[in-house]
mmCIF file of the N, C-alpha and C atoms, coordinates in Angstrom:
data_MODEL
# 
_entry.id   MODEL 
# 
loop_
_atom_site.group_PDB 
_atom_site.id 
_atom_site.type_symbol 
_atom_site.label_atom_id 
_atom_site.label_alt_id 
_atom_site.label_comp_id 
_atom_site.label_asym_id 
_atom_site.label_entity_id 
_atom_site.label_seq_id 
_atom_site.pdbx_PDB_ins_code 
_atom_site.Cartn_x 
_atom_site.Cartn_y 
_atom_site.Cartn_z 
_atom_site.occupancy 
_atom_site.B_iso_or_equiv 
_atom_site.pdbx_formal_charge 
_atom_site.auth_seq_id 
_atom_site.auth_comp_id 
_atom_site.auth_asym_id 
_atom_site.auth_atom_id 
_atom_site.pdbx_PDB_model_num 
ATOM 1   N N  . UNK A 1 1  ? 105.845 22.630 244.085 1.00 0.00 ? 1  UNK A N  1 
ATOM 2   C CA . UNK A 1 1  ? 105.429 23.089 244.700 1.00 0.00 ? 1  UNK A CA 1 
ATOM 3   C C  . UNK A 1 1  ? 106.607 24.028 245.151 1.00 0.00 ? 1  UNK A C  1 
ATOM 4   N N  . UNK A 1 2  ? 105.529 25.347 245.664 1.00 0.00 ? 2  UNK A N  1 
ATOM 5   C CA . UNK A 1 2  ? 105.995 26.723 245.736 1.00 0.00 ? 2  UNK A CA 1 
ATOM 6   C C  . UNK A 1 2  ? 107.218 26.594 247.048 1.00 0.00 ? 2  UNK A C  1 
ATOM 7   N N  . UNK A 1 3  ? 107.051 27.664 247.469 1.00 0.00 ? 3  UNK A N  1 
ATOM 8   C CA . UNK A 1 3  ? 108.185 27.719 248.930 1.00 0.00 ? 3  UNK A CA 1 
ATOM 9   C C  . UNK A 1 3  ? 107.636 27.199 249.840 1.00 0.00 ? 3  UNK A C  1 
ATOM 10  N N  . UNK A 1 4  ? 108.327 26.353 250.578 1.00 0.00 ? 4  UNK A N  1 
ATOM 11  C CA . UNK A 1 4  ? 107.062 25.665 251.883 1.00 0.00 ? 4  UNK A CA 1 
ATOM 12  C C  . UNK A 1 4  ? 107.770 26.564 253.167 1.00 0.00 ? 4  UNK A C  1 
ATOM 13  N N  . UNK A 1 5  ? 106.729 26.735 253.641 1.00 0.00 ? 5  UNK A N  1 
ATOM 14  C CA . UNK A 1 5  ? 106.929 27.268 254.880 1.00 0.00 ? 5  UNK A CA 1 
ATOM 15  C C  . UNK A 1 5  ? 107.420 26.574 256.028 1.00 0.00 ? 5  UNK A C  1 
ATOM 16  N N  . UNK A 1 6  ? 108.208 26.938 256.545 1.00 0.00 ? 6  UNK A N  1 
ATOM 17  C CA . UNK A 1 6  ? 109.034 26.607 257.731 1.00 0.00 ? 6  UNK A CA 1 
ATOM 18  C C  . UNK A 1 6  ? 108.231 25.849 259.326 1.00 0.00 ? 6  UNK A C  1 
ATOM 19  N N  . UNK A 1 7  ? 108.025 24.540 259.284 1.00 0.00 ? 7  UNK A N  1 
ATOM 20  C CA . UNK A 1 7  ? 107.287 24.325 260.251 1.00 0.00 ? 7  UNK A CA 1 
ATOM 21  C C  . UNK A 1 7  ? 105.901 23.905 260.021 1.00 0.00 ? 7  UNK A C  1 
ATOM 22  N N  . UNK A 1 8  ? 105.606 24.165 258.838 1.00 0.00 ? 8  UNK A N  1 
ATOM 23  C CA . UNK A 1 8  ? 103.692 23.864 257.996 1.00 0.00 ? 8  UNK A CA 1 
ATOM 24  C C  . UNK A 1 8  ? 103.576 22.585 258.329 1.00 0.00 ? 8  UNK A C  1 
ATOM 25  N N  . UNK A 1 9  ? 102.782 22.255 258.151 1.00 0.00 ? 9  UNK A N  1 
ATOM 26  C CA . UNK A 1 9  ? 102.515 20.463 258.594 1.00 0.00 ? 9  UNK A CA 1 
ATOM 27  C C  . UNK A 1 9  ? 101.777 20.068 257.005 1.00 0.00 ? 9  UNK A C  1 
ATOM 28  N N  . UNK A 1 10 ? 102.307 19.504 255.992 1.00 0.00 ? 10 UNK A N  1 
ATOM 29  C CA . UNK A 1 10 ? 101.638 18.953 254.987 1.00 0.00 ? 10 UNK A CA 1 
ATOM 30  C C  . UNK A 1 10 ? 101.311 17.672 255.540 1.00 0.00 ? 10 UNK A C  1 
ATOM 31  N N  . UNK A 1 11 ? 100.117 17.376 254.216 1.00 0.00 ? 11 UNK A N  1 
ATOM 32  C CA . UNK A 1 11 ? 99.224  16.352 254.028 1.00 0.00 ? 11 UNK A CA 1 
ATOM 33  C C  . UNK A 1 11 ? 99.282  15.718 252.918 1.00 0.00 ? 11 UNK A C  1 
ATOM 34  N N  . UNK A 1 12 ? 99.618  14.391 252.876 1.00 0.00 ? 12 UNK A N  1 
ATOM 35  C CA . UNK A 1 12 ? 99.743  14.102 251.162 1.00 0.00 ? 12 UNK A CA 1 
ATOM 36  C C  . UNK A 1 12 ? 98.399  13.054 251.024 1.00 0.00 ? 12 UNK A C  1 
ATOM 37  N N  . UNK A 1 13 ? 98.029  13.298 249.319 1.00 0.00 ? 13 UNK A N  1 
ATOM 38  C CA . UNK A 1 13 ? 96.941  12.768 249.242 1.00 0.00 ? 13 UNK A CA 1 
ATOM 39  C C  . UNK A 1 13 ? 97.341  12.078 247.929 1.00 0.00 ? 13 UNK A C  1 
ATOM 40  N N  . UNK A 1 14 ? 96.543  11.350 247.780 1.00 0.00 ? 14 UNK A N  1 
ATOM 41  C CA . UNK A 1 14 ? 96.923  10.499 246.422 1.00 0.00 ? 14 UNK A CA 1 
ATOM 42  C C  . UNK A 1 14 ? 95.465  10.004 245.728 1.00 0.00 ? 14 UNK A C  1 
ATOM 43  N N  . UNK A 1 15 ? 95.685  10.468 244.486 1.00 0.00 ? 15 UNK A N  1 
ATOM 44  C CA . UNK A 1 15 ? 94.620  10.228 243.435 1.00 0.00 ? 15 UNK A CA 1 
ATOM 45  C C  . UNK A 1 15 ? 94.861  10.039 241.932 1.00 0.00 ? 15 UNK A C  1 
ATOM 46  N N  . UNK A 1 16 ? 94.370  8.693  241.833 1.00 0.00 ? 16 UNK A N  1 
ATOM 47  C CA . UNK A 1 16 ? 94.629  8.332  240.480 1.00 0.00 ? 16 UNK A CA 1 
ATOM 48  C C  . UNK A 1 16 ? 95.715  8.398  240.183 1.00 0.00 ? 16 UNK A C  1 
ATOM 49  N N  . UNK A 1 17 ? 97.097  7.651  240.586 1.00 0.00 ? 17 UNK A N  1 
ATOM 50  C CA . UNK A 1 17 ? 98.099  7.694  240.720 1.00 0.00 ? 17 UNK A CA 1 
ATOM 51  C C  . UNK A 1 17 ? 99.251  8.871  240.559 1.00 0.00 ? 17 UNK A C  1 
ATOM 52  N N  . UNK A 1 18 ? 98.429  10.064 241.445 1.00 0.00 ? 18 UNK A N  1 
ATOM 53  C CA . UNK A 1 18 ? 98.946  11.437 241.205 1.00 0.00 ? 18 UNK A CA 1 
ATOM 54  C C  . UNK A 1 18 ? 99.230  11.821 242.934 1.00 0.00 ? 18 UNK A C  1 
ATOM 55  N N  . UNK A 1 19 ? 100.457 12.263 243.383 1.00 0.00 ? 19 UNK A N  1 
ATOM 56  C CA . UNK A 1 19 ? 100.496 12.082 244.742 1.00 0.00 ? 19 UNK A CA 1 
ATOM 57  C C  . UNK A 1 19 ? 100.444 13.877 244.857 1.00 0.00 ? 19 UNK A C  1 
ATOM 58  N N  . UNK A 1 20 ? 99.550  14.368 245.977 1.00 0.00 ? 20 UNK A N  1 
ATOM 59  C CA . UNK A 1 20 ? 99.813  15.898 245.974 1.00 0.00 ? 20 UNK A CA 1 
ATOM 60  C C  . UNK A 1 20 ? 100.425 16.215 247.358 1.00 0.00 ? 20 UNK A C  1 
ATOM 61  N N  . UNK A 1 21 ? 100.477 17.273 247.492 1.00 0.00 ? 21 UNK A N  1 
ATOM 62  C CA . UNK A 1 21 ? 100.509 17.994 249.290 1.00 0.00 ? 21 UNK A CA 1 
ATOM 63  C C  . UNK A 1 21 ? 100.313 19.224 249.281 1.00 0.00 ? 21 UNK A C  1 
ATOM 64  N N  . UNK A 1 22 ? 99.616  19.174 250.387 1.00 0.00 ? 22 UNK A N  1 
ATOM 65  C CA . UNK A 1 22 ? 98.998  20.232 251.111 1.00 0.00 ? 22 UNK A CA 1 
ATOM 66  C C  . UNK A 1 22 ? 98.987  21.082 252.239 1.00 0.00 ? 22 UNK A C  1 
ATOM 67  N N  . UNK A 1 23 ? 99.432  22.044 252.409 1.00 0.00 ? 23 UNK A N  1 
ATOM 68  C CA . UNK A 1 23 ? 99.057  22.681 253.682 1.00 0.00 ? 23 UNK A CA 1 
ATOM 69  C C  . UNK A 1 23 ? 97.838  22.105 254.714 1.00 0.00 ? 23 UNK A C  1 
ATOM 70  N N  . UNK A 1 24 ? 98.078  21.524 255.654 1.00 0.00 ? 24 UNK A N  1 
ATOM 71  C CA . UNK A 1 24 ? 97.312  21.824 256.472 1.00 0.00 ? 24 UNK A CA 1 
ATOM 72  C C  . UNK A 1 24 ? 96.502  22.809 256.951 1.00 0.00 ? 24 UNK A C  1 
ATOM 73  N N  . UNK A 1 25 ? 94.617  23.107 256.759 1.00 0.00 ? 25 UNK A N  1 
ATOM 74  C CA . UNK A 1 25 ? 94.381  24.089 257.070 1.00 0.00 ? 25 UNK A CA 1 
ATOM 75  C C  . UNK A 1 25 ? 93.680  25.041 255.594 1.00 0.00 ? 25 UNK A C  1 
ATOM 76  N N  . UNK A 1 26 ? 94.047  24.046 254.474 1.00 0.00 ? 26 UNK A N  1 
ATOM 77  C CA . UNK A 1 26 ? 94.174  24.362 253.020 1.00 0.00 ? 26 UNK A CA 1 
ATOM 78  C C  . UNK A 1 26 ? 93.795  23.607 252.347 1.00 0.00 ? 26 UNK A C  1 
ATOM 79  N N  . UNK A 1 27 ? 93.234  23.920 251.009 1.00 0.00 ? 27 UNK A N  1 
ATOM 80  C CA . UNK A 1 27 ? 92.489  22.662 250.099 1.00 0.00 ? 27 UNK A CA 1 
ATOM 81  C C  . UNK A 1 27 ? 93.149  23.030 248.916 1.00 0.00 ? 27 UNK A C  1 
ATOM 82  N N  . UNK A 1 28 ? 94.244  24.338 248.089 1.00 0.00 ? 28 UNK A N  1 
ATOM 83  C CA . UNK A 1 28 ? 95.262  23.648 247.284 1.00 0.00 ? 28 UNK A CA 1 
ATOM 84  C C  . UNK A 1 28 ? 96.623  23.321 247.846 1.00 0.00 ? 28 UNK A C  1 
ATOM 85  N N  . UNK A 1 29 ? 96.472  22.001 246.435 1.00 0.00 ? 29 UNK A N  1 
ATOM 86  C CA . UNK A 1 29 ? 97.124  21.854 246.369 1.00 0.00 ? 29 UNK A CA 1 
ATOM 87  C C  . UNK A 1 29 ? 98.397  21.249 245.474 1.00 0.00 ? 29 UNK A C  1 
ATOM 88  N N  . UNK A 1 30 ? 99.544  20.487 245.264 1.00 0.00 ? 30 UNK A N  1 
ATOM 89  C CA . UNK A 1 30 ? 100.573 20.582 244.485 1.00 0.00 ? 30 UNK A CA 1 
ATOM 90  C C  . UNK A 1 30 ? 100.627 19.406 244.462 1.00 0.00 ? 30 UNK A C  1 
ATOM 91  N N  . UNK A 1 31 ? 101.547 18.818 242.979 1.00 0.00 ? 31 UNK A N  1 
ATOM 92  C CA . UNK A 1 31 ? 101.731 17.370 242.211 1.00 0.00 ? 31 UNK A CA 1 
ATOM 93  C C  . UNK A 1 31 ? 103.242 17.497 243.216 1.00 0.00 ? 31 UNK A C  1 
ATOM 94  N N  . UNK A 1 32 ? 103.274 16.582 243.980 1.00 0.00 ? 32 UNK A N  1 
ATOM 95  C CA . UNK A 1 32 ? 104.847 16.418 244.418 1.00 0.00 ? 32 UNK A CA 1 
ATOM 96  C C  . UNK A 1 32 ? 105.236 15.248 243.968 1.00 0.00 ? 32 UNK A C  1 
ATOM 97  N N  . UNK A 1 33 ? 104.096 14.208 243.196 1.00 0.00 ? 33 UNK A N  1 
ATOM 98  C CA . UNK A 1 33 ? 105.155 13.012 242.544 1.00 0.00 ? 33 UNK A CA 1 
ATOM 99  C C  . UNK A 1 33 ? 104.126 12.050 241.743 1.00 0.00 ? 33 UNK A C  1 
ATOM 100 N N  . UNK A 1 34 ? 104.139 10.832 241.612 1.00 0.00 ? 34 UNK A N  1 
ATOM 101 C CA . UNK A 1 34 ? 103.527 10.074 240.654 1.00 0.00 ? 34 UNK A CA 1 
ATOM 102 C C  . UNK A 1 34 ? 103.672 8.802  241.692 1.00 0.00 ? 34 UNK A C  1 
ATOM 103 N N  . UNK A 1 35 ? 102.312 7.596  241.640 1.00 0.00 ? 35 UNK A N  1 
ATOM 104 C CA . UNK A 1 35 ? 102.806 5.999  241.907 1.00 0.00 ? 35 UNK A CA 1 
ATOM 105 C C  . UNK A 1 35 ? 102.535 5.710  240.621 1.00 0.00 ? 35 UNK A C  1 
ATOM 106 N N  . UNK A 1 36 ? 103.721 4.760  240.701 1.00 0.00 ? 36 UNK A N  1 
ATOM 107 C CA . UNK A 1 36 ? 103.455 3.891  239.134 1.00 0.00 ? 36 UNK A CA 1 
ATOM 108 C C  . UNK A 1 36 ? 103.549 2.183  240.186 1.00 0.00 ? 36 UNK A C  1 
ATOM 109 N N  . UNK A 1 37 ? 103.676 2.357  241.157 1.00 0.00 ? 37 UNK A N  1 
ATOM 110 C CA . UNK A 1 37 ? 103.703 1.047  241.615 1.00 0.00 ? 37 UNK A CA 1 
ATOM 111 C C  . UNK A 1 37 ? 102.774 -0.142 241.051 1.00 0.00 ? 37 UNK A C  1 
ATOM 112 N N  . UNK A 1 38 ? 102.940 -0.926 240.257 1.00 0.00 ? 38 UNK A N  1 
ATOM 113 C CA . UNK A 1 38 ? 101.682 -1.799 239.750 1.00 0.00 ? 38 UNK A CA 1 
ATOM 114 C C  . UNK A 1 38 ? 101.136 -1.460 238.954 1.00 0.00 ? 38 UNK A C  1 
ATOM 115 N N  . UNK A 1 39 ? 101.785 -0.483 237.996 1.00 0.00 ? 39 UNK A N  1 
ATOM 116 C CA . UNK A 1 39 ? 101.110 0.098  237.243 1.00 0.00 ? 39 UNK A CA 1 
ATOM 117 C C  . UNK A 1 39 ? 101.566 -0.512 235.771 1.00 0.00 ? 39 UNK A C  1 
ATOM 118 N N  . UNK A 1 40 ? 101.163 -0.931 234.497 1.00 0.00 ? 40 UNK A N  1 
ATOM 119 C CA . UNK A 1 40 ? 100.711 -1.486 233.443 1.00 0.00 ? 40 UNK A CA 1 
ATOM 120 C C  . UNK A 1 40 ? 102.438 -0.836 233.009 1.00 0.00 ? 40 UNK A C  1 
ATOM 121 N N  . UNK A 1 41 ? 102.538 0.707  232.883 1.00 0.00 ? 41 UNK A N  1 
ATOM 122 C CA . UNK A 1 41 ? 103.407 1.522  232.056 1.00 0.00 ? 41 UNK A CA 1 
ATOM 123 C C  . UNK A 1 41 ? 104.616 1.281  232.903 1.00 0.00 ? 41 UNK A C  1 
ATOM 124 N N  . UNK A 1 42 ? 104.672 0.947  233.814 1.00 0.00 ? 42 UNK A N  1 
ATOM 125 C CA . UNK A 1 42 ? 105.623 0.787  234.820 1.00 0.00 ? 42 UNK A CA 1 
ATOM 126 C C  . UNK A 1 42 ? 106.625 -0.430 234.186 1.00 0.00 ? 42 UNK A C  1 
ATOM 127 N N  . UNK A 1 43 ? 106.153 -0.987 233.810 1.00 0.00 ? 43 UNK A N  1 
ATOM 128 C CA . UNK A 1 43 ? 106.196 -2.533 233.155 1.00 0.00 ? 43 UNK A CA 1 
ATOM 129 C C  . UNK A 1 43 ? 106.932 -1.974 231.664 1.00 0.00 ? 43 UNK A C  1 
ATOM 130 N N  . UNK A 1 44 ? 106.204 -1.701 231.111 1.00 0.00 ? 44 UNK A N  1 
ATOM 131 C CA . UNK A 1 44 ? 106.196 -1.031 229.387 1.00 0.00 ? 44 UNK A CA 1 
ATOM 132 C C  . UNK A 1 44 ? 108.052 0.011  229.631 1.00 0.00 ? 44 UNK A C  1 
ATOM 133 N N  . UNK A 1 45 ? 107.652 0.686  230.793 1.00 0.00 ? 45 UNK A N  1 
ATOM 134 C CA . UNK A 1 45 ? 109.075 1.635  230.566 1.00 0.00 ? 45 UNK A CA 1 
ATOM 135 C C  . UNK A 1 45 ? 110.491 0.733  231.241 1.00 0.00 ? 45 UNK A C  1 
ATOM 136 N N  . UNK A 1 46 ? 110.072 -0.248 232.065 1.00 0.00 ? 46 UNK A N  1 
ATOM 137 C CA . UNK A 1 46 ? 111.377 -1.255 232.197 1.00 0.00 ? 46 UNK A CA 1 
ATOM 138 C C  . UNK A 1 46 ? 111.695 -1.879 230.862 1.00 0.00 ? 46 UNK A C  1 
ATOM 139 N N  . UNK A 1 47 ? 110.923 -2.435 229.895 1.00 0.00 ? 47 UNK A N  1 
ATOM 140 C CA . UNK A 1 47 ? 111.207 -3.123 229.096 1.00 0.00 ? 47 UNK A CA 1 
ATOM 141 C C  . UNK A 1 47 ? 112.147 -2.612 228.002 1.00 0.00 ? 47 UNK A C  1 
ATOM 142 N N  . UNK A 1 48 ? 111.481 -1.045 227.997 1.00 0.00 ? 48 UNK A N  1 
ATOM 143 C CA . UNK A 1 48 ? 111.952 -0.203 227.065 1.00 0.00 ? 48 UNK A CA 1 
ATOM 144 C C  . UNK A 1 48 ? 113.463 0.351  227.239 1.00 0.00 ? 48 UNK A C  1 
ATOM 145 N N  . UNK A 1 49 ? 113.598 0.802  228.336 1.00 0.00 ? 49 UNK A N  1 
ATOM 146 C CA . UNK A 1 49 ? 115.245 0.664  229.452 1.00 0.00 ? 49 UNK A CA 1 
ATOM 147 C C  . UNK A 1 49 ? 116.247 -0.981 228.670 1.00 0.00 ? 49 UNK A C  1 
ATOM 148 N N  . UNK A 1 50 ? 115.152 -1.885 229.317 1.00 0.00 ? 50 UNK A N  1 
ATOM 149 C CA . UNK A 1 50 ? 116.258 -3.157 228.503 1.00 0.00 ? 50 UNK A CA 1 
ATOM 150 C C  . UNK A 1 50 ? 116.508 -2.950 227.234 1.00 0.00 ? 50 UNK A C  1 
ATOM 151 N N  . UNK A 1 51 ? 115.421 -2.945 226.353 1.00 0.00 ? 51 UNK A N  1 
ATOM 152 C CA . UNK A 1 51 ? 115.650 -2.596 224.946 1.00 0.00 ? 51 UNK A CA 1 
ATOM 153 C C  . UNK A 1 51 ? 116.427 -1.377 224.570 1.00 0.00 ? 51 UNK A C  1 
ATOM 154 N N  . UNK A 1 52 ? 117.019 -0.393 224.874 1.00 0.00 ? 52 UNK A N  1 
ATOM 155 C CA . UNK A 1 52 ? 117.734 0.516  224.480 1.00 0.00 ? 52 UNK A CA 1 
ATOM 156 C C  . UNK A 1 52 ? 119.010 -0.117 225.137 1.00 0.00 ? 52 UNK A C  1 
ATOM 157 N N  . UNK A 1 53 ? 119.233 -0.395 226.236 1.00 0.00 ? 53 UNK A N  1 
ATOM 158 C CA . UNK A 1 53 ? 120.146 -0.458 226.691 1.00 0.00 ? 53 UNK A CA 1 
ATOM 159 C C  . UNK A 1 53 ? 121.206 -2.124 225.794 1.00 0.00 ? 53 UNK A C  1 
ATOM 160 N N  . UNK A 1 54 ? 120.212 -2.948 225.556 1.00 0.00 ? 54 UNK A N  1 
ATOM 161 C CA . UNK A 1 54 ? 120.342 -3.639 224.180 1.00 0.00 ? 54 UNK A CA 1 
ATOM 162 C C  . UNK A 1 54 ? 120.951 -2.972 223.399 1.00 0.00 ? 54 UNK A C  1 
ATOM 163 N N  . UNK A 1 55 ? 120.357 -2.393 222.549 1.00 0.00 ? 55 UNK A N  1 
ATOM 164 C CA . UNK A 1 55 ? 120.250 -1.733 221.293 1.00 0.00 ? 55 UNK A CA 1 
ATOM 165 C C  . UNK A 1 55 ? 122.140 -0.939 221.134 1.00 0.00 ? 55 UNK A C  1 
ATOM 166 N N  . UNK A 1 56 ? 122.598 -0.800 222.435 1.00 0.00 ? 56 UNK A N  1 
ATOM 167 C CA . UNK A 1 56 ? 124.181 -0.480 222.183 1.00 0.00 ? 56 UNK A CA 1 
ATOM 168 C C  . UNK A 1 56 ? 125.159 -1.295 221.878 1.00 0.00 ? 56 UNK A C  1 
ATOM 169 N N  . UNK A 1 57 ? 124.738 -2.719 221.877 1.00 0.00 ? 57 UNK A N  1 
ATOM 170 C CA . UNK A 1 57 ? 125.613 -3.843 221.669 1.00 0.00 ? 57 UNK A CA 1 
ATOM 171 C C  . UNK A 1 57 ? 125.171 -4.633 220.462 1.00 0.00 ? 57 UNK A C  1 
ATOM 172 N N  . UNK A 1 58 ? 124.053 -3.471 219.923 1.00 0.00 ? 58 UNK A N  1 
ATOM 173 C CA . UNK A 1 58 ? 123.275 -4.767 218.833 1.00 0.00 ? 58 UNK A CA 1 
ATOM 174 C C  . UNK A 1 58 ? 122.509 -3.916 217.825 1.00 0.00 ? 58 UNK A C  1 
ATOM 175 N N  . UNK A 1 59 ? 123.516 -3.924 216.700 1.00 0.00 ? 59 UNK A N  1 
ATOM 176 C CA . UNK A 1 59 ? 123.523 -2.652 215.269 1.00 0.00 ? 59 UNK A CA 1 
ATOM 177 C C  . UNK A 1 59 ? 121.643 -3.098 215.057 1.00 0.00 ? 59 UNK A C  1 
ATOM 178 N N  . UNK A 1 60 ? 121.171 -4.457 214.636 1.00 0.00 ? 60 UNK A N  1 
ATOM 179 C CA . UNK A 1 60 ? 120.057 -4.385 214.012 1.00 0.00 ? 60 UNK A CA 1 
ATOM 180 C C  . UNK A 1 60 ? 119.231 -4.067 214.940 1.00 0.00 ? 60 UNK A C  1 
ATOM 181 N N  . UNK A 1 61 ? 119.544 -4.037 216.150 1.00 0.00 ? 61 UNK A N  1 
ATOM 182 C CA . UNK A 1 61 ? 118.299 -3.491 217.377 1.00 0.00 ? 61 UNK A CA 1 
ATOM 183 C C  . UNK A 1 61 ? 117.998 -1.997 217.321 1.00 0.00 ? 61 UNK A C  1 
ATOM 184 N N  . UNK A 1 62 ? 119.152 -1.364 217.502 1.00 0.00 ? 62 UNK A N  1 
ATOM 185 C CA . UNK A 1 62 ? 119.428 0.197  217.052 1.00 0.00 ? 62 UNK A CA 1 
ATOM 186 C C  . UNK A 1 62 ? 118.380 0.518  215.561 1.00 0.00 ? 62 UNK A C  1 
ATOM 187 N N  . UNK A 1 63 ? 119.035 -0.014 214.970 1.00 0.00 ? 63 UNK A N  1 
ATOM 188 C CA . UNK A 1 63 ? 118.231 0.429  213.227 1.00 0.00 ? 63 UNK A CA 1 
ATOM 189 C C  . UNK A 1 63 ? 116.772 -0.212 213.172 1.00 0.00 ? 63 UNK A C  1 
ATOM 190 N N  . UNK A 1 64 ? 116.255 -0.623 214.288 1.00 0.00 ? 64 UNK A N  1 
ATOM 191 C CA . UNK A 1 64 ? 114.754 -1.047 214.563 1.00 0.00 ? 64 UNK A CA 1 
ATOM 192 C C  . UNK A 1 64 ? 114.251 0.217  215.444 1.00 0.00 ? 64 UNK A C  1 
ATOM 193 N N  . UNK A 1 65 ? 115.119 0.430  216.202 1.00 0.00 ? 65 UNK A N  1 
ATOM 194 C CA . UNK A 1 65 ? 114.563 1.893  216.867 1.00 0.00 ? 65 UNK A CA 1 
ATOM 195 C C  . UNK A 1 65 ? 114.948 2.924  216.148 1.00 0.00 ? 65 UNK A C  1 
ATOM 196 N N  . UNK A 1 66 ? 115.848 2.981  215.485 1.00 0.00 ? 66 UNK A N  1 
ATOM 197 C CA . UNK A 1 66 ? 115.900 4.185  214.632 1.00 0.00 ? 66 UNK A CA 1 
ATOM 198 C C  . UNK A 1 66 ? 114.290 4.456  214.103 1.00 0.00 ? 66 UNK A C  1 
ATOM 199 N N  . UNK A 1 67 ? 113.964 3.318  213.431 1.00 0.00 ? 67 UNK A N  1 
ATOM 200 C CA . UNK A 1 67 ? 112.577 3.138  212.433 1.00 0.00 ? 67 UNK A CA 1 
ATOM 201 C C  . UNK A 1 67 ? 111.860 3.125  213.348 1.00 0.00 ? 67 UNK A C  1 
ATOM 202 N N  . UNK A 1 68 ? 111.329 3.664  214.441 1.00 0.00 ? 68 UNK A N  1 
ATOM 203 C CA . UNK A 1 68 ? 110.841 3.505  215.140 1.00 0.00 ? 68 UNK A CA 1 
ATOM 204 C C  . UNK A 1 68 ? 110.185 5.186  215.088 1.00 0.00 ? 68 UNK A C  1 
ATOM 205 N N  . UNK A 1 69 ? 111.391 5.623  215.674 1.00 0.00 ? 69 UNK A N  1 
ATOM 206 C CA . UNK A 1 69 ? 111.631 7.089  215.917 1.00 0.00 ? 69 UNK A CA 1 
ATOM 207 C C  . UNK A 1 69 ? 111.227 7.644  214.773 1.00 0.00 ? 69 UNK A C  1 
ATOM 208 N N  . UNK A 1 70 ? 111.579 7.422  213.252 1.00 0.00 ? 70 UNK A N  1 
ATOM 209 C CA . UNK A 1 70 ? 111.392 7.805  212.019 1.00 0.00 ? 70 UNK A CA 1 
ATOM 210 C C  . UNK A 1 70 ? 109.799 7.785  212.125 1.00 0.00 ? 70 UNK A C  1 
ATOM 211 N N  . UNK A 1 71 ? 109.109 6.817  212.823 1.00 0.00 ? 71 UNK A N  1 
ATOM 212 C CA . UNK A 1 71 ? 107.839 6.609  212.346 1.00 0.00 ? 71 UNK A CA 1 
ATOM 213 C C  . UNK A 1 71 ? 106.908 7.576  213.516 1.00 0.00 ? 71 UNK A C  1 
ATOM 214 N N  . UNK A 1 72 ? 107.603 6.974  214.857 1.00 0.00 ? 72 UNK A N  1 
ATOM 215 C CA . UNK A 1 72 ? 106.706 8.351  215.523 1.00 0.00 ? 72 UNK A CA 1 
ATOM 216 C C  . UNK A 1 72 ? 106.923 9.843  214.961 1.00 0.00 ? 72 UNK A C  1 
ATOM 217 N N  . UNK A 1 73 ? 108.005 10.312 214.678 1.00 0.00 ? 73 UNK A N  1 
ATOM 218 C CA . UNK A 1 73 ? 107.857 11.967 214.529 1.00 0.00 ? 73 UNK A CA 1 
ATOM 219 C C  . UNK A 1 73 ? 107.431 12.107 213.167 1.00 0.00 ? 73 UNK A C  1 
ATOM 220 N N  . UNK A 1 74 ? 107.144 11.188 212.639 1.00 0.00 ? 74 UNK A N  1 
ATOM 221 C CA . UNK A 1 74 ? 106.797 11.804 211.080 1.00 0.00 ? 74 UNK A CA 1 
ATOM 222 C C  . UNK A 1 74 ? 105.365 11.432 211.753 1.00 0.00 ? 74 UNK A C  1 
ATOM 223 N N  . UNK A 1 75 ? 104.430 10.939 212.686 1.00 0.00 ? 75 UNK A N  1 
ATOM 224 C CA . UNK A 1 75 ? 102.805 10.673 212.707 1.00 0.00 ? 75 UNK A CA 1 
ATOM 225 C C  . UNK A 1 75 ? 102.776 12.022 214.052 1.00 0.00 ? 75 UNK A C  1 
ATOM 226 N N  . UNK A 1 76 ? 103.735 12.722 214.301 1.00 0.00 ? 76 UNK A N  1 
ATOM 227 C CA . UNK A 1 76 ? 102.937 14.184 214.842 1.00 0.00 ? 76 UNK A CA 1 
ATOM 228 C C  . UNK A 1 76 ? 102.478 14.861 214.055 1.00 0.00 ? 76 UNK A C  1 
ATOM 229 N N  . UNK A 1 77 ? 101.376 15.514 214.740 1.00 0.00 ? 77 UNK A N  1 
ATOM 230 C CA . UNK A 1 77 ? 100.839 16.292 214.048 1.00 0.00 ? 77 UNK A CA 1 
ATOM 231 C C  . UNK A 1 77 ? 101.742 17.884 213.918 1.00 0.00 ? 77 UNK A C  1 
ATOM 232 N N  . UNK A 1 78 ? 101.484 18.110 212.420 1.00 0.00 ? 78 UNK A N  1 
ATOM 233 C CA . UNK A 1 78 ? 102.087 18.838 212.100 1.00 0.00 ? 78 UNK A CA 1 
ATOM 234 C C  . UNK A 1 78 ? 101.725 20.608 212.729 1.00 0.00 ? 78 UNK A C  1 
ATOM 235 N N  . UNK A 1 79 ? 103.191 21.441 213.374 1.00 0.00 ? 79 UNK A N  1 
ATOM 236 C CA . UNK A 1 79 ? 102.694 21.759 214.144 1.00 0.00 ? 79 UNK A CA 1 
ATOM 237 C C  . UNK A 1 79 ? 103.437 23.661 213.663 1.00 0.00 ? 79 UNK A C  1 
ATOM 238 N N  . UNK A 1 80 ? 102.526 24.895 213.319 1.00 0.00 ? 80 UNK A N  1 
ATOM 239 C CA . UNK A 1 80 ? 103.834 25.834 212.648 1.00 0.00 ? 80 UNK A CA 1 
ATOM 240 C C  . UNK A 1 80 ? 104.166 26.547 213.452 1.00 0.00 ? 80 UNK A C  1 
# 
């Protein structure tokens, strides 16, 4: 969001997991956050965090992650 006006009243709205704020009396809104509560992505991110942490002390797991990174990067579309 750009600069806030001191004393301005903000209205917060949530739509499709995105949280917006707008000044009272206006229709222009800005993204101020994301609602990930209960979303499937949150569980996947938590699991990946656990995997990455475990890989710090598990060379076999780290090697598998390195292979995933290679496949991921090779799968990206070529950009000039």
